[in-house]
C-alpha positions as protocol buffer text, in pm:
chain_id: "A"
residue {
  index: 1
  type: MET
  ca { x: 511 y: -16452 z: 9790 }
}
residue {
  index: 2
  type: ARG
  ca { x: 727 y: -16227 z: 10005 }
}
residue {
  index: 3
  type: VAL
  ca { x: 1099 y: -16183 z: 9931 }
}
residue {
  index: 4
  type: ARG
  ca { x: 1323 y: -16141 z: 10233 }
}
residue {
  index: 5
  type: HIS
  ca { x: 1641 y: -15940 z: 10212 }
}
residue {
  index: 6
  type: LEU
  ca { x: 1919 y: -16138 z: 10372 }
}
residue {
  index: 7
  type: MET
  ca { x: 2179 y: -15860 z: 10353 }
}
residue {
  index: 8
  type: THR
  ca { x: 2072 y: -15589 z: 10594 }
}
residue {
  index: 9
  type: PRO
  ca { x: 2277 y: -15270 z: 10631 }
}
residue {
  index: 10
  type: GLY
  ca { x: 2389 y: -15386 z: 10975 }
}
residue {
  index: 11
  type: LEU
  ca { x: 2509 y: -15721 z: 10846 }
}
residue {
  index: 12
  type: LEU
  ca { x: 2685 y: -15555 z: 10555 }
}
residue {
  index: 13
  type: GLY
  ca { x: 2867 y: -15324 z: 10799 }
}
residue {
  index: 14
  type: ILE
  ca { x: 2977 y: -15618 z: 11012 }
}
residue {
  index: 15
  type: LEU
  ca { x: 3107 y: -15810 z: 10711 }
}
residue {
  index: 16
  type: VAL
  ca { x: 3303 y: -15511 z: 10585 }
}
residue {
  index: 17
  type: ALA
  ca { x: 3440 y: -15427 z: 10930 }
}
residue {
  index: 18
  type: THR
  ca { x: 3559 y: -15781 z: 10996 }
}
residue {
  index: 19
  type: GLY
  ca { x: 3702 y: -15830 z: 10648 }
}
residue {
  index: 20
  type: LEU
  ca { x: 3470 y: -16118 z: 10570 }
}
residue {
  index: 21
  type: LEU
  ca { x: 3318 y: -15948 z: 10267 }
}
residue {
  index: 22
  type: THR
  ca { x: 3520 y: -16035 z: 9960 }
}
residue {
  index: 23
  type: THR
  ca { x: 3602 y: -15823 z: 9659 }
}
residue {
  index: 24
  type: ALA
  ca { x: 3490 y: -15903 z: 9307 }
}
residue {
  index: 25
  type: CYS
  ca { x: 3796 y: -16122 z: 9256 }
}
residue {
  index: 26
  type: GLY
  ca { x: 3709 y: -16329 z: 9561 }
}
residue {
  index: 27
  type: ARG
  ca { x: 3982 y: -16206 z: 9793 }
}
residue {
  index: 28
  type: HIS
  ca { x: 3919 y: -16056 z: 10135 }
}
residue {
  index: 29
  type: HIS
  ca { x: 3945 y: -15681 z: 10181 }
}
residue {
  index: 30
  type: GLY
  ca { x: 4235 y: -15749 z: 10417 }
}
residue {
  index: 31
  type: SER
  ca { x: 4421 y: -15939 z: 10148 }
}
residue {
  index: 32
  type: PRO
  ca { x: 4800 y: -15911 z: 10152 }
}
residue {
  index: 33
  type: HIS
  ca { x: 4776 y: -15830 z: 9779 }
}
residue {
  index: 34
  type: ARG
  ca { x: 4630 y: -15490 z: 9854 }
}
residue {
  index: 35
  type: ARG
  ca { x: 4854 y: -15190 z: 9915 }
}
residue {
  index: 36
  type: PRO
  ca { x: 4932 y: -15130 z: 10281 }
}
residue {
  index: 37
  type: PRO
  ca { x: 4754 y: -14842 z: 10453 }
}
residue {
  index: 38
  type: GLU
  ca { x: 4924 y: -14503 z: 10445 }
}
residue {
  index: 39
  type: ALA
  ca { x: 5087 y: -14560 z: 10785 }
}
residue {
  index: 40
  type: GLY
  ca { x: 5235 y: -14887 z: 10661 }
}
residue {
  index: 41
  type: ARG
  ca { x: 5381 y: -14725 z: 10352 }
}
residue {
  index: 42
  type: MET
  ca { x: 5530 y: -14446 z: 10558 }
}
residue {
  index: 43
  type: GLN
  ca { x: 5678 y: -14692 z: 10804 }
}
residue {
  index: 44
  type: ALA
  ca { x: 5827 y: -14893 z: 10517 }
}
residue {
  index: 45
  type: MET
  ca { x: 5998 y: -14583 z: 10374 }
}
residue {
  index: 46
  type: ASP
  ca { x: 6110 y: -14444 z: 10712 }
}
residue {
  index: 47
  type: ARG
  ca { x: 6429 y: -14650 z: 10735 }
}
residue {
  index: 48
  type: ASP
  ca { x: 6568 y: -14480 z: 11045 }
}
residue {
  index: 49
  type: GLY
  ca { x: 6237 y: -14484 z: 11236 }
}
residue {
  index: 50
  type: ASP
  ca { x: 6227 y: -14112 z: 11314 }
}
residue {
  index: 51
  type: GLU
  ca { x: 5869 y: -14081 z: 11184 }
}
residue {
  index: 52
  type: ARG
  ca { x: 5987 y: -13855 z: 10901 }
}
residue {
  index: 53
  type: ILE
  ca { x: 6070 y: -13941 z: 10543 }
}
residue {
  index: 54
  type: THR
  ca { x: 6378 y: -13768 z: 10412 }
}
residue {
  index: 55
  type: LEU
  ca { x: 6442 y: -13710 z: 10044 }
}
residue {
  index: 56
  type: GLU
  ca { x: 6701 y: -13988 z: 10058 }
}
residue {
  index: 57
  type: GLU
  ca { x: 6450 y: -14234 z: 10210 }
}
residue {
  index: 58
  type: TRP
  ca { x: 6186 y: -14133 z: 9953 }
}
residue {
  index: 59
  type: GLN
  ca { x: 6425 y: -14175 z: 9663 }
}
residue {
  index: 60
  type: SER
  ca { x: 6551 y: -14508 z: 9796 }
}
residue {
  index: 61
  type: ALA
  ca { x: 6200 y: -14650 z: 9825 }
}
residue {
  index: 62
  type: HIS
  ca { x: 6109 y: -14536 z: 9476 }
}
residue {
  index: 63
  type: GLN
  ca { x: 6439 y: -14654 z: 9331 }
}
residue {
  index: 64
  type: GLU
  ca { x: 6355 y: -15005 z: 9453 }
}
residue {
  index: 65
  type: ARG
  ca { x: 6019 y: -14989 z: 9275 }
}
residue {
  index: 66
  type: PHE
  ca { x: 6182 y: -14855 z: 8959 }
}
residue {
  index: 67
  type: THR
  ca { x: 6427 y: -15144 z: 8967 }
}
residue {
  index: 68
  type: GLN
  ca { x: 6140 y: -15392 z: 9002 }
}
residue {
  index: 69
  type: LEU
  ca { x: 5960 y: -15243 z: 8703 }
}
residue {
  index: 70
  type: ASP
  ca { x: 6269 y: -15216 z: 8478 }
}
residue {
  index: 71
  type: ARG
  ca { x: 6270 y: -15586 z: 8388 }
}
residue {
  index: 72
  type: ASP
  ca { x: 6536 y: -15565 z: 8114 }
}
residue {
  index: 73
  type: ARG
  ca { x: 6763 y: -15345 z: 8331 }
}
residue {
  index: 74
  type: ASP
  ca { x: 6817 y: -15086 z: 8057 }
}
residue {
  index: 75
  type: GLY
  ca { x: 6758 y: -14791 z: 8291 }
}
residue {
  index: 76
  type: ALA
  ca { x: 6414 y: -14706 z: 8150 }
}
residue {
  index: 77
  type: ILE
  ca { x: 6061 y: -14833 z: 8204 }
}
residue {
  index: 78
  type: THR
  ca { x: 5861 y: -14906 z: 7891 }
}
residue {
  index: 79
  type: GLN
  ca { x: 5486 y: -14929 z: 7852 }
}
residue {
  index: 80
  type: ALA
  ca { x: 5529 y: -15304 z: 7800 }
}
residue {
  index: 81
  type: GLU
  ca { x: 5704 y: -15333 z: 8138 }
}
residue {
  index: 82
  type: LEU
  ca { x: 5425 y: -15134 z: 8307 }
}
residue {
  index: 83
  type: ASP
  ca { x: 5162 y: -15352 z: 8138 }
}
residue {
  index: 84
  type: GLU
  ca { x: 5344 y: -15668 z: 8252 }
}
residue {
  index: 85
  type: ALA
  ca { x: 5361 y: -15544 z: 8611 }
}
residue {
  index: 86
  type: ARG
  ca { x: 4990 y: -15453 z: 8606 }
}
residue {
  index: 87
  type: ALA
  ca { x: 4896 y: -15793 z: 8462 }
}
residue {
  index: 88
  type: LYS
  ca { x: 5104 y: -15970 z: 8728 }
}
residue {
  index: 89
  type: ARG
  ca { x: 4941 y: -15766 z: 9003 }
}
residue {
  index: 90
  type: GLN
  ca { x: 4592 y: -15836 z: 8869 }
}
residue {
  index: 91
  type: GLY
  ca { x: 4668 y: -16203 z: 8814 }
}
residue {
  index: 92
  type: ARG
  ca { x: 4794 y: -16240 z: 9169 }
}
residue {
  index: 93
  type: CYS
  ca { x: 4469 y: -16091 z: 9296 }
}
residue {
  index: 94
  type: CYS
  ca { x: 4238 y: -16300 z: 9085 }
}
residue {
  index: 95
  type: ARG
  ca { x: 4390 y: -16649 z: 9090 }
}
């Protein structure tokens, strides 16, 4: 009996390119739960739109993330807070 391979390299390439191939958690590669591409992150930090990130813009963007992670608002991020954020991120991906 002959076994046929249904997933050819060409088909695999098409599925990856179109975002139809899912990750291990079942979400599409183009999922909104994934980090934005580098250009998207830069655009998000570049508040004045001059295509440059100043120290102030960099610090502002990272201050927002720090504030999100510092759940008890004590001005410090603990390992427990990092673990909670990681678990939330993973749970969001794999629901």
